[in-house]
N, C-alpha and C positions, 0 to 999 in steps of 0.2 A: 362754591369752591372755585369756579372759573374766575370769578371776580378777585378772589384771594390770590390766585396764581398771577393774574394780570397785574395787580397792584404790587406784588412782590417783584415781578420783573421790572416794573417801573422804578422801584426803589433801588434795585440792584444796578440799574443803569444810571443812577444819579451821580454827579460829580461830588455832591455833598456827602460827607461821611456820616452815616446814621448808626447810632448805638442805642439799643433798647435795654433797660435794666428792669429786673423784677423788683418787687416790693422790698426784698432783703438786699437789694443792690448787687445782685448777681446778674450776669449777662444773659439776656434772653435771645438777642439777635444783633448781628452787625452786618452791614452790607459790604460788598467788595471794596468800596472807597474807604470805609473805616478800617478794613484789614490792611490796606496799603498804607494808610496814614499812621496807624498804630504799630505796623510791622508785626502782625500776628496772624495766626490761622483761625478763621471763624469757627471751624468744627471743634478745635481744641479748647476754645475760650468760652463756648456756651456753658453756662453753669458756674463759671469762675466768678469770684468776687471782683468788683470794680477796681480793687487795689491791685489786681493782677496787671492792670494797665497803668495805673497812676500810682507809682511808688511815692512814699513820703507825702501823701496828700490827705492827712487826717482831717484838716479843716474843711477841705472840699467834700469829703465823705459826709461830714456832719451837715453841710449845706444841702447836699443831695437828699439826705434823710429828711431834713426839714421841708424840702420842696415836695416830696411825695406825701408827707404827713399833712401838711397844710395846703396842698394843692396850689402851690405858688410857682409860677414860671419865672425864670430869670435868664439874663444874658451876661456873659463875660467877654471882654475884649482883650486881645493880646495877652492871654494868660500863659505863663511859662509852666509847661507840664513836663515832668520827667517820666518817660515811658519805660516799659519793661526792660529794654536793653540798655538803660541808663542814659540814653540820648535825650537831650532836652529839646523840645519843640515849642513853637509859639502858636497858639490856637485862638480863634474866635469861636465860642460855642453858645448855643441856646439850649436850655433845659425846660421841657414842657411835661407836666403830669398828664398822663393819658390812661385809658382803660382798655385792656384786652381780656376778653372773656370775663368781664366784670371784676377783673383783678387790677388794682392800681399798679401802674408802671411809670417809668420815666423814659421819655424820648429825648435823646441828646443829638443835636445836629452840630457837626464840627466842620470848621473851615481852617485850613492851614494858612497862617499868616506868613510862614517861612516861604511857601511857594509864591505867594503874591509879591513878597518883598524881593525874592530872587528874580522873578519875571521883570519887575520894575528895574532892578539893578542891571539885569541883562540888557534891557532896552536902552538904558542910559549908556551902558558900555558900547553897544552897537552904534548908537547915534554919535557918541564921542569918537569912536574909531573912524566913522565915516567923515566927521568934521575934521579930524586930525589929518586924514588922508588928503582931503581937499586943500587944507592949508599947506601941507607938505608939498603937494604937487605944484601949487602956486609959487611957493618959495623956491622949489627946485628949478622951475623955469627961470626965475629971476637970477638965480645963482649961476646956472649953467651957461646962460648967454654971455655974461662978461668973462667967465672962465675960458670959453672958447676963444674970445678975443685976446686974452692974456697969453694963452698957449700959442696961438698963431703969431703974435708979436714976438714972443720969445724965440720961436723957430726962425723967424726972419732975422732977428737980431743976431742969432747964433751964426748965420751965414756970413754976416758982415764982420765978425770978430776974427782977429788974426791969429790968436794963440789958443791952444787947447785949455790953458788955465782959465781964460776968460769964458770960454765956451762951457766950462764946468758949472759956472754960475747960472747960465741960462738953462742948462740941463736940470739943475735943482728946481728952477721955476717950473719947468715942464713936468717934472716928476710930482711936485707938490700939487699942481693943477690936476693931474691925473688922479692923484689920491683923493682930492676933494670931490671930483666928479664921481668916482667910485663910491664914496661915502654917500653922496646925494642919491645915487642909483639904489643903494641899499635901503635908504630911508623910504624910497618909493615902494619897496617890496617887490615880490615876483612880478615880472613884466610879461609873463607868458601865460597862455590859457592852460587850464588843468588838463592833464593827460590821464583821463580816468580809465581805470581797468579794475577787474575783479580783485579785491584786496582782502587778504586775511590779516586782521590786526595783530594776531599773535606771531605771524612771520615778521612783521615790522618790529615788534617788541623783542623777539629773539635776536634780531640783528643788533638792536640797541644794547641788549644784555651782553652780547659778546664784545662789542666795541668798548663799552664802559669797563668791562672786566679787564680787557687788555690795557686800557689807559691807566687804570688804577692799580694794575698788577694784583687784582683781587684783594686789595686792602679794605674795600667796602663791601659789606654783604648786600647782595641784590636779591631781594625776595620776589618771586613771581607768584601772583595769585590770579589765575586766569579762569574765566568761565568758558569752557570748551564748546558750549552750545551757540556761541555768537556766530552768526552767518557771515559769509563774505559780503562785501558791499562795494559799490563803485567809488573809487577815490584815486587821487594821484599818489601812488605809493611812495615815490621818491620825495615828494614834498612832505608827506606825513612823517617819513623818517627824519627829515630835516627838523620838523617841529618837535617831535618827541626827543630827538637827540639833543636839541638845544636846551630843552627844559631839564632833561636828565643830567646834562653836563653842568647846568647851573646848580643842581642839587649836589652833584659830586664836588664842585668847587666850594660850596658852602660847608661841606663836611671835611674839606682839606684846607684849613686856613693857611694862607701864605704858601700854598702848594707843598706843605709838609705832610708827613705820614698822617693818615686819617686816624681818629681815635678808635679805640677797640670796638665800641658799640655802634659805630657808624653804619647806617642802613638806609637803603633806598628800596621802596616797594613799588612794583609795577602791577597794577590791579585792573581787571576788566570786569564789567557787569553790564547788563542791559536794564533799561527802564522803559516801562510802557506808559503811553499817554503822557508824554513829556513835552513841555512848551519851551521852545527856543525863540526868543524875540517875540514876534507876533504869531508864530506858526506852531501849531500843536502837531506832534508826530506820534504815530502809533508805536514805534519802537526806536529807541535811541541807545547808542553805545556810550557808556560812561567809562572813560579811561582815566585812572588816577595815577599820578606820579607823586609819591609821598617820601619825604625824608625826615630824619630826626635831628636836623641841624639847628642852628641858633634862631632861625626864623628870619623873615624879611623885615627890615627896619620900618617901623610904623609910619615914618614920615613919607615913604614912597609907596605904601600899599595901595592907595587910591589911584595913583598915577602910574602904576607898574607897567601898563601896556602902552604908554605913550612913548614916542620916539625920543631917544637921548636920555632916558631915565634908567639909571643903573644903580645897584647897591654895591658895586665893586669899583675900586679906584681905576682899574685898568679895563673896565667894561665900556662898550660903545653905546649900550642902551638901545640897540636895534633888534636884538634877537627876539624878545617877546613881542614887540610890535609886529615884526614880520610873521611870527608864528600865529598871532591872532588874525592877521590878514589872510593867511593861508587857510586857517580853519573857517573863517567867515566865508571864504569862497566855496567851502564844502557845505555851506548852510549850517555850520556848527558854531560853537563858542568855547572859549577857554575862561575858566574862573580860577581864582586863587583864594585859599583860606590859610592864614599863617599865624602862628603864635610861637613863642619860645619852645623849642623841642619838637615842633611838628609843623611842617609846611606841606600843603597838598595842592597840586595843580590838577584841576578836573577838566578834561576835554570831552565835550558832548558832540556826538556826530549822529545824524539821522541814519537809520539802517534800512528804512523801508523803500528807499529809492532803488528800483530795479532797472534793467536795461531798457525796457519799453518806456518807462517814465522818463528816463534820461534822454532818449531819442526824441520824445515829444517836447521836452523843455529846451533842448539844445540843438 
């Protein structure tokens, strides 16, 4: 009995999702990793048919039946599986016939490909962001040096000119140089250290909610779907407001083409949840905030989806293309990341921020 408890504890702590089926393909056991992957409760699912998990998988059921009858193990790679809540996930899984108490069973070991692909995509995004920042800083240095010379020369020239009419031209030069320098500074992103303080994410979102309601005159429905159990965490509140406001305004503008009245069904959703054991880049975190900003607009043009967080990339004719690049930089400073998933009728920006960082950890790191 002691050995059984020990082995069960081992299986319960595995990252691999383990599902055990009886001979009639009903669920005998699933570990916590399988519960998280399939988004179900283990207690409720024991005794349920495998179809309870995998809808519309008749062919797969027959293959499982053959595996248990003929004692044949098999493996599937990158299988598309539609789970109970109609969400489609990508899995690698291995099926092995086993015996428990002299009864034939199937042991299914599952690995989410979605998670691995997302981690890979995040690493690429973080590396690209770092490379872009290095290039921008080098370019900014090369641009700002001659701009300083042009501005100084225009000021000296202005003193030598006799009439105000001629001085007006040198003032145009000075103003345009200042505008270019400001643009370059924006490309570089925030140039100050984070001022971390205990932050309640819902206070941030409530401020955004009221600002957008005022700007749109309540012509867009803003739905709030909050998880009240999310704890406070250390963050630069003002910079977080800047990030969320920028993304929400982008959603607002997508729902108001040419700044006209928004269509009747226009909606933005602000949603918060927590995720346990979540990887951002190379680091796995015990607890992570998942903040979603969702709109039902036309979606982001496919041509710019992959380069959305690069500087100077914008889907609007009047956009500077700096807002999302700066937002990503701010969230990266918080050890988090922003992702985007867009299609016609639904665009979701997901902000992931670690929540386990407490004051003692912060003081040790910084």
